[in-house]
VODREN-20326 format. One record per atom (N, C-alpha, C): residue in three letters; x, y, z. Coordinates in steps of 0.05 Angstrom, whole numbers. Example, Ala and Ser with C-alpha at 12.3 -4.5 7.8 and 13.67 -1.06 7.14 Angstrom:
<rs>
Ala, 264, -114, 156
Ala, 246, -90, 156
Ala, 264, -66, 156
Ser, 257, -45, 142
Ser, 273, -21, 143
Ser, 258, 1, 157
</rs>
This chain:
<rs>
Met, 2092, 2460, 1951
Met, 2077, 2452, 1934
Met, 2094, 2441, 1911
Asp, 2107, 2450, 1901
Asp, 2131, 2451, 1878
Asp, 2155, 2431, 1882
Glu, 2161, 2440, 1903
Glu, 2189, 2429, 1908
Glu, 2195, 2397, 1914
Arg, 2166, 2379, 1917
Arg, 2174, 2355, 1922
Arg, 2157, 2340, 1893
Gly, 2155, 2351, 1875
Gly, 2144, 2349, 1843
Gly, 2121, 2331, 1849
Gly, 2114, 2321, 1834
Gly, 2090, 2308, 1821
Gly, 2091, 2284, 1800
Trp, 2056, 2279, 1794
Trp, 2065, 2260, 1764
Trp, 2037, 2270, 1750
Val, 2039, 2263, 1731
Val, 2013, 2267, 1710
Val, 2011, 2243, 1695
Tyr, 1993, 2227, 1693
Tyr, 1978, 2208, 1696
Tyr, 1955, 2206, 1667
Ile, 1947, 2180, 1657
Ile, 1931, 2179, 1639
Ile, 1911, 2151, 1644
Met, 1894, 2158, 1646
Met, 1872, 2130, 1653
Met, 1854, 2122, 1626
Ala, 1841, 2109, 1614
Ala, 1825, 2096, 1608
Ala, 1805, 2082, 1614
Asp, 1779, 2081, 1598
Asp, 1767, 2055, 1604
Asp, 1769, 2034, 1587
Arg, 1783, 2035, 1562
Arg, 1787, 2003, 1539
Arg, 1814, 2020, 1523
Tyr, 1821, 2002, 1513
Tyr, 1832, 2008, 1488
Tyr, 1828, 2031, 1472
Arg, 1850, 2054, 1472
Arg, 1840, 2074, 1454
Arg, 1810, 2091, 1457
Gly, 1801, 2088, 1484
Gly, 1776, 2094, 1493
Gly, 1782, 2121, 1506
Thr, 1755, 2132, 1528
Thr, 1755, 2155, 1535
Thr, 1779, 2155, 1556
Met, 1785, 2176, 1557
Met, 1817, 2181, 1571
Met, 1810, 2202, 1589
Tyr, 1826, 2202, 1614
Tyr, 1824, 2218, 1634
Tyr, 1852, 2228, 1637
Val, 1865, 2254, 1638
Val, 1897, 2262, 1651
Val, 1887, 2271, 1668
Gly, 1908, 2270, 1688
Gly, 1905, 2275, 1725
Gly, 1938, 2284, 1728
Val, 1937, 2309, 1748
Val, 1960, 2311, 1756
Val, 1972, 2308, 1788
Thr, 1974, 2295, 1808
Thr, 1983, 2298, 1832
Thr, 2005, 2296, 1842
Ala, 2004, 2290, 1866
Ala, 2033, 2292, 1882
Ala, 2037, 2268, 1895
Asp, 2014, 2250, 1899
Asp, 2014, 2215, 1903
Asp, 1999, 2207, 1894
Leu, 2018, 2187, 1876
Leu, 1999, 2173, 1852
Leu, 1984, 2148, 1869
Ala, 2001, 2135, 1887
Ala, 1986, 2109, 1896
Ala, 1960, 2122, 1912
Ala, 1957, 2151, 1927
Ala, 1935, 2145, 1938
Ala, 1910, 2161, 1923
Arg, 1924, 2181, 1904
Arg, 1907, 2193, 1880
Arg, 1892, 2168, 1867
Phe, 1900, 2140, 1859
Phe, 1887, 2113, 1848
Phe, 1863, 2104, 1870
Ala, 1883, 2109, 1898
Ala, 1855, 2094, 1913
Ala, 1834, 2113, 1917
Gln, 1830, 2138, 1907
Gln, 1813, 2150, 1906
Gln, 1800, 2142, 1885
His, 1807, 2132, 1863
His, 1786, 2135, 1836
His, 1783, 2100, 1831
Arg, 1791, 2082, 1845
Arg, 1786, 2062, 1847
Arg, 1762, 2068, 1870
Ala, 1761, 2080, 1890
Ala, 1739, 2072, 1908
Ala, 1714, 2090, 1893
Gly, 1718, 2104, 1872
Gly, 1696, 2124, 1858
Gly, 1688, 2145, 1868
Ala, 1716, 2161, 1877
Ala, 1715, 2183, 1893
Ala, 1742, 2205, 1879
Gly, 1757, 2201, 1861
Gly, 1775, 2211, 1845
Gly, 1762, 2230, 1823
Ser, 1747, 2236, 1812
Ser, 1737, 2246, 1791
Ser, 1707, 2242, 1789
Asp, 1687, 2257, 1788
Asp, 1659, 2249, 1774
Asp, 1659, 2237, 1751
Phe, 1680, 2255, 1723
Phe, 1685, 2249, 1701
Phe, 1696, 2214, 1700
Cys, 1710, 2212, 1716
Cys, 1723, 2183, 1719
Cys, 1694, 2158, 1727
Ala, 1687, 2169, 1737
Ala, 1667, 2147, 1759
Ala, 1640, 2147, 1738
Arg, 1638, 2171, 1731
Arg, 1612, 2166, 1703
Arg, 1616, 2154, 1681
Tyr, 1641, 2159, 1668
Tyr, 1644, 2142, 1648
Tyr, 1659, 2114, 1644
Gly, 1668, 2110, 1670
Gly, 1676, 2077, 1677
Gly, 1710, 2080, 1677
Val, 1725, 2108, 1675
Val, 1755, 2105, 1675
Val, 1764, 2091, 1695
Arg, 1779, 2076, 1693
Arg, 1788, 2057, 1710
Arg, 1821, 2048, 1715
Arg, 1823, 2053, 1691
Arg, 1856, 2038, 1677
Arg, 1875, 2064, 1678
Leu, 1896, 2051, 1688
Leu, 1924, 2068, 1693
Leu, 1929, 2060, 1671
Val, 1933, 2084, 1648
Val, 1952, 2070, 1623
Val, 1979, 2083, 1622
Trp, 1986, 2107, 1628
Trp, 2006, 2118, 1627
Trp, 2021, 2133, 1653
Ala, 2032, 2131, 1661
Ala, 2049, 2158, 1691
Ala, 2074, 2166, 1683
Glu, 2082, 2189, 1694
Glu, 2109, 2198, 1691
Glu, 2112, 2220, 1708
Arg, 2135, 2220, 1730
Arg, 2141, 2235, 1751
Arg, 2151, 2259, 1734
Gly, 2141, 2284, 1745
Gly, 2155, 2298, 1744
Gly, 2169, 2321, 1770
Ala, 2193, 2331, 1760
Ala, 2211, 2346, 1784
Ala, 2193, 2366, 1804
Arg, 2180, 2374, 1785
Arg, 2166, 2398, 1794
Arg, 2129, 2403, 1785
Met, 2113, 2406, 1807
Met, 2090, 2398, 1807
Met, 2081, 2420, 1781
Leu, 2089, 2443, 1772
Leu, 2081, 2466, 1754
Leu, 2083, 2452, 1729
Asp, 2108, 2444, 1727
Asp, 2115, 2427, 1701
Asp, 2093, 2404, 1693
Cys, 2082, 2394, 1714
Cys, 2063, 2364, 1706
Cys, 2037, 2382, 1708
Ile, 2034, 2396, 1713
Ile, 2007, 2410, 1711
Ile, 2015, 2430, 1673
Ala, 2034, 2439, 1669
Ala, 2031, 2444, 1641
Ala, 2029, 2424, 1617
His, 2036, 2402, 1624
His, 2043, 2374, 1610
His, 2009, 2369, 1605
Glu, 1998, 2368, 1635
Glu, 1978, 2353, 1631
Glu, 1953, 2377, 1607
Lys, 1953, 2400, 1611
Lys, 1943, 2421, 1595
Lys, 1949, 2416, 1563
Arg, 1966, 2403, 1552
Arg, 1972, 2410, 1522
Arg, 1971, 2391, 1507
Trp, 1961, 2367, 1512
Trp, 1960, 2348, 1504
Trp, 1941, 2338, 1482
Ala, 1947, 2339, 1458
Ala, 1919, 2326, 1442
Ala, 1920, 2300, 1441
Arg, 1898, 2290, 1432
Arg, 1887, 2262, 1432
Arg, 1904, 2241, 1422
Ala, 1910, 2247, 1391
Ala, 1934, 2232, 1380
Ala, 1958, 2225, 1392
Trp, 1965, 2252, 1411
Trp, 1991, 2253, 1422
Trp, 1991, 2230, 1440
Arg, 1973, 2233, 1457
Arg, 1967, 2211, 1479
Arg, 1965, 2187, 1474
Phe, 1953, 2179, 1447
Phe, 1957, 2154, 1440
Phe, 1977, 2146, 1438
Asp, 1999, 2168, 1415
Asp, 2030, 2156, 1414
Asp, 2043, 2153, 1439
Leu, 2045, 2170, 1454
Leu, 2047, 2173, 1487
Leu, 2045, 2137, 1499
Ile, 2027, 2138, 1495
Ile, 2011, 2108, 1515
Ile, 2021, 2089, 1502
Glu, 2024, 2082, 1481
Glu, 2034, 2057, 1456
Glu, 2055, 2054, 1455
Arg, 2073, 2083, 1465
Arg, 2105, 2072, 1458
Arg, 2119, 2059, 1486
Gly, 2100, 2064, 1513
Gly, 2107, 2048, 1531
Gly, 2084, 2027, 1543
Asn, 2064, 2025, 1531
Asn, 2051, 2010, 1541
Asn, 2019, 2007, 1511
Pro, 2035, 1991, 1504
Pro, 2022, 1978, 1474
Pro, 1998, 1976, 1474
Ala, 1992, 1950, 1491
Ala, 1965, 1935, 1493
Ala, 1951, 1953, 1514
Trp, 1957, 1968, 1524
Trp, 1939, 1988, 1539
Trp, 1929, 1975, 1572
Glu, 1951, 1959, 1582
Glu, 1949, 1953, 1601
Glu, 1940, 1966, 1626
Asp, 1931, 1955, 1647
Asp, 1926, 1971, 1667
Asp, 1950, 1969, 1691
Leu, 1961, 1992, 1695
Leu, 1987, 1995, 1708
Leu, 1987, 1993, 1741
Tyr, 1960, 1999, 1744
Tyr, 1947, 1999, 1777
Tyr, 1968, 1986, 1789
Glu, 1969, 1961, 1786
Glu, 1976, 1943, 1810
Glu, 2009, 1954, 1818
Arg, 2028, 1962, 1791
Arg, 2049, 1972, 1788
Arg, 2064, 1991, 1807
Ile, 2038, 2009, 1814
Ile, 2040, 2032, 1842
Ile, 2028, 2025, 1867
Gly, 2014, 2007, 1867
Gly, 2000, 1997, 1894
Gly, 2017, 1990, 1912
</rs>
């Protein structure tokens, strides 16, 4: 699992709204699940459908470690450095 790396990603329902942080080996496939309402109960329940940030990691274990340590304010800063308008980046991965 760890040799192929993975993705850490952040989704939101709107600008500075409800966020979800996830890790996956296949970002496009995972987002197909999210868009179909099967990605996570949390995202489906709160309408979190917008991909606002994603980063590839060389090792899945590193991606998982990143996912667990981010505070909300740090996530805002991370997103806004690369995506200040919180645009949906989904079209770029599909």
